[in-house]
C-alpha angles and dihedrals in degrees: 000000000000137000130247123208122188117227106208093190094059095025095230141107124252118204118210131184093216134038114271122244124213126224091277091054095251120135118256117220113237121232092232143004123232116210118187119205117195130186120172105307096345128087134177130191118214121194121210113195114217118212118238118235119221118223112273095019117113113243101233 
């Protein structure tokens, strides 16, 4: 599993093996998860979009 972050300035996705940290050292939530399934010579990437939470709205 890896983490995808969208860069709005360059309009592209960046895939990272570990969660990103901001300047205060807190983890940043990715916009989507990338899960790779492999069986013998075949592999398939599955993307799971994560909803964004607006400030003041409970995340449930």
